N, C-alpha and C positions, 0 to 999 in steps of 0.2 A: 130329421128335416129332409134328408135325402129321399127317404121313402115317401114323405108327404109330397115332395115335388114330383116324383115319378108317378104317383097315383092320383095327383091332382086334388089332394085333400087340404082344406084350409084349416087354420087354427081357430078354435080349439078342437074341432072334430078330428083333426089329424092325430090327436093324442091317443085315440083308440087303436091306432096301429101298433101301439106297444104290446098288444095281446099277441100279435103274429110275428114280431121281429125276433129272430133267434139270438142275436148278439147282445141283447140287453141282460143285465144282471137282474135277479129277482127283486132286489130293492129298487132298481131303476124302473122296472116295469110297474111295480106297485105304486111308486111315486107319481109316474106319468098318468096312470089311470085314476089316482086320487085327485090329481090336478084337473083332469077332465071332469070328474064328478063334481068338483067345486065350482067349475067355471061354466059348464055348458048351459045351465039354467039362467044365468045372470049376465051373460056376455052381450047379448044382442038386443035387449029390451030395456027401455026406460033411460032416465037421466042418471046423473051421478048419485042422487039420493036413493033411487031405487036399487042401483047397483050395490051401494054400500049397505043399505038396510037388509037387502036379501042375503048378502054374504054374511053379515054379522048375525042376523037373527034366524036364518033358515039353513044356510049351507055349512058354515064353519062352526067349530067349537071354541072359537077365540074368546067369546064373551063368558062362557060358562065359569071358568075359574075366577074371572074378574068380578062377576056378580055375587059370588059367595065369599069373596075376600073382604074382610072388615077393616083392613089397614088403611092408613091415610094415602099411601101410594096408589092403592086400588081406587079409592074415591077420586083422586086426581085423574086417573086414567078414564074412569067413567065420565067425569066432567068433560075431558078432552074429546071423547067420542061423541058426547051430546053436542058439543059446540061444532064439531066437524059435520055431523048430520044436519044441524040447524043451518049451517052455512050452505050445505049442498042442496037443501030443500028448495024446490022451485027454480033450479038453475037451468032448466032445459031451454027456456027462451032467452035467458040472460047471457049464456056463454056460447050458444050455438050460432054458427055463421055458415056462409057458403063454403068457407075453406076448412072448417073443422066441425066435429060433432060436439054435443054438449059436454060429454064426459072428458074429452080431450081439452076443451076450453076450460073446464073447471080445474083440471089438473094443472094447467098452465097458470091459472089464477092463484092456486095454492103455492106454486113455486115462486110466483112474484111476491106474495106476502112474505114468504120465508126469506127471499133475497133482500127485501126491504126492511126486514126485522119487524114486520107488522103481524106476525102470526098470533100474537097475544092480544090483538086489538079487539077481538070479539068479546062483548060484555057477557060475563057469566050469568046464568039464570038466577032467580031469587033463591032456588033450592041450594045453591052453592054456599049460602051463608051458614048452612048447618054443618059444613065441613070444619072440623077442628084444625084449622091451619091459619097461616098468615098470608094475606093477599098483598102483594107488592104492586104498586101502580104509581103513575105520575099523578100530579094534582089535576091535570086536565082530564085524565081518565076517571077520576073519582067524582066528577061533577054529577049531581043528582043521586049519589049514593050516601048511605049512612052506616056507621059501624059502632059497636059498643066501645071499642078502644081504638084510638088512632095514634100511631107513632110518626112524628115528623122529625127525622134526623138531619144531621149535616148542616145545621144552621150556622155557617161561618161565612165570612165575607168572600164574595166571588163564587160561591156555590149556590146559596139560596138567600137572596136572589142571585141568579147567575151573573157572571161578569158580562158587561155589555161589550159587544164587539165594535171595532172601529167602523165608521161609515166608509164603504168603498166608493160611494158616489152620493152627491147631494140629492135629496128627494125633489121631485118636480114641484114647481111653485103651487100647482093646484092642490097638492096635499098639505101645504103649509098655510092655506088660506085661513085667516083668522088667528094664526100664530105669529106673534111679533118677533120671536127670536128662537134660537135653538134651545134656550132655557125653557121656553114654554113647551116645546116638544118633549124635552127630557122630563119635565114635570108630569106630562101626560103618561109617559112610559112608566114613571114611578108609581103613579096612581093605579095603573093597570097591574103592576106587580103587587101592590098592596091588596088589590081585589083578589088576586090569585092566592095570596097568603090567607086571606079571610076564607076563601073557599076551602083551603086545606084545614083550617081550624074548625070550620062548621061541619066537617064530616063526622066529628066525634059526638056520640050520643051520651056516654057515661064518663069517659076518661080520655084526656088528651095528654100525650107525653111529648115534650119538646126537648131536643138534645143537640149537642155539638161535640165533635171529637177534640180532645186536648192534644193528641198526637196524630199526625197525618203523614203517612209514609215515612215513619221513623223520625219525623221532625215535629217540632212544636207547630200546632195548627195555627191558622190565621185567627184574627180576632173574631169574636162572636158576631153574628149578623145583628144588625140594628133591630131586626124584627124580634130576636130573642129577648133583648132588653125591653123593647116596647110591649111585648106580650106580658111582661111581669109587672107592668104598672097597674 
């Protein structure tokens, strides 16, 4: 870094100074030159998708062992790379602004997804159904999808349907127009939860498995959800 400042060389072109600096170890010199080789063709051109695709498919050897690996872990890694590239595609206009470039904006967007716990919100492609694994999702995320076998666990009171929270404030009168009492509003909420349960049931094509725990955190679990008894009728 000192040599780069003295000679006015910017990153990543300054990495080529490793060839002339005498105080570097052979391993350090080789590593800096390899980094320059990996970065110089992809640093200044295109959006996040071009950057990632060029690095993965042209510059690095990262994908080579993953593409030849037949394990489930490798399949999940390939799916994750696909989803990352699909998210990055066409981001030049979406994330670019006067204050930042498209790639910096895309990186900030990914960090926001991870901070909010939404990094798994991207819907997998249809090809993901061929992976021999279990997909875990919420009922809302499953809308529009279908699976040969669906497991719907944890059907106990207070968990599914979830326990209703107390109202912190009364809703505005405009929202209650046509409702005579709180009971009418509660009935509407119950109907909505019934519809959500039906969505979960209808995701199964061949087999549906409903279950509840008898022991919860080393204690007897709550009573079964009324939905579990209703579905057996």
